[in-house]
C-alpha positions in Angstrom: -145.0 -141.7 -30.9 -143.4 -139.8 -28.0 -140.4 -139.1 -30.1 -142.5 -137.7 -33.0 -144.6 -135.6 -30.5 -141.6 -134.2 -28.8 -139.9 -133.0 -32.0 -143.1 -131.9 -33.9 -144.4 -129.8 -31.1 -141.5 -127.3 -31.5 -140.2 -125.8 -34.7 -136.7 -125.2 -33.3 -136.4 -128.8 -32.2 -137.7 -130.1 -35.5 -135.2 -127.8 -37.3 -132.3 -129.1 -35.1 -133.2 -132.7 -36.0 -133.8 -131.9 -39.7 -130.5 -130.1 -40.2 -128.4 -132.4 -38.0 -124.8 -131.7 -37.4 -124.3 -129.4 -40.3 -125.5 -125.8 -40.2 -126.1 -125.9 -43.9 -129.4 -125.9 -45.9 -129.1 -129.7 -46.4 -132.1 -131.4 -45.0 -132.3 -135.1 -44.3 -134.7 -136.9 -46.7 -136.1 -139.3 -44.1 -138.3 -137.4 -41.6 -140.0 -138.8 -38.5 -143.6 -139.9 -39.1 -146.7 -140.1 -36.9 -147.7 -143.6 -35.8 -151.2 -144.4 -37.2 -153.2 -146.9 -35.2 -155.1 -148.4 -38.1 -152.8 -148.3 -41.2 -150.0 -150.9 -41.1 -148.1 -149.1 -43.9 -148.1 -145.9 -41.9 -146.8 -147.8 -38.9 -144.0 -149.2 -41.0 -143.1 -145.8 -42.3 -142.9 -144.4 -38.8 -140.8 -147.3 -37.5 -138.5 -147.2 -40.6 -138.0 -143.4 -40.2 -137.0 -143.7 -36.6 -134.7 -146.6 -37.4 -133.0 -144.6 -40.2 -132.7 -141.5 -38.1 -131.9 -143.2 -34.8 -128.4 -141.7 -34.3 -129.6 -138.3 -35.3 -132.5 -138.5 -32.8 -130.1 -139.5 -30.0 -127.6 -136.7 -30.9 -130.3 -134.1 -31.0 -131.9 -135.2 -27.8 -128.5 -135.0 -26.1 -128.0 -131.5 -27.5 -131.3 -130.4 -26.3 -130.7 -131.9 -22.8 -127.3 -130.1 -22.6 -128.3 -126.7 -24.0 -131.9 -126.0 -23.2 -132.8 -123.6 -20.4 -136.3 -125.0 -20.1 -136.5 -127.5 -17.3 -139.5 -129.4 -18.7 -138.0 -129.7 -22.1 -134.7 -131.0 -20.6 -136.6 -133.6 -18.5 -138.6 -134.8 -21.4 -135.6 -135.1 -23.7 -133.6 -136.9 -21.0 -136.5 -139.3 -20.4 -137.0 -140.1 -24.1 -133.2 -140.5 -24.6 -133.0 -143.0 -21.7 -135.8 -145.0 -23.2 -134.2 -145.1 -26.6 -130.8 -146.0 -25.2 -131.9 -149.3 -23.9 -130.9 -152.5 -25.7 -134.4 -153.8 -25.5 -135.7 -150.8 -27.4 -133.1 -151.1 -30.2 -133.7 -154.8 -30.5 -137.5 -154.3 -30.7 -137.1 -151.5 -33.2 -135.1 -153.6 -35.6 -137.4 -156.6 -35.1 -140.6 -154.6 -35.4 -139.4 -152.9 -38.6 -138.7 -156.3 -40.2 -142.1 -157.7 -39.2 -143.9 -154.6 -40.5 -141.9 -154.7 -43.7 -143.1 -158.2 -44.3 -146.7 -157.3 -43.4 -146.5 -154.3 -45.8 -146.0 -156.6 -48.8 -148.8 -158.9 -47.7 -151.1 -155.9 -47.1 -150.5 -154.5 -50.6 -151.2 -157.9 -52.2 -154.5 -158.2 -50.2 -155.6 -154.7 -51.3 
């Protein structure tokens, strides 16, 4: 949720993530999603989007850390980057996405 909040609270940060390395009009199809506390499918979409865009998020956070003149923005991006950089986070991200993917199928059948 912190990653989504950080990028969605600023249009320039969101644009930097959306455009990625290229300065073209090509926008990545998978966008970060807000985590919903009650809908399992929305949780899966949020985790899947972060997993798909993980490298882009890390690159963008590094760019923001190195180029911003705003101290608060630099500290927040550095903090989020250090949390995402941990092996535990990556492992849990992959595991949680698989669990939620399985639950998504069960949830649709039950509906």
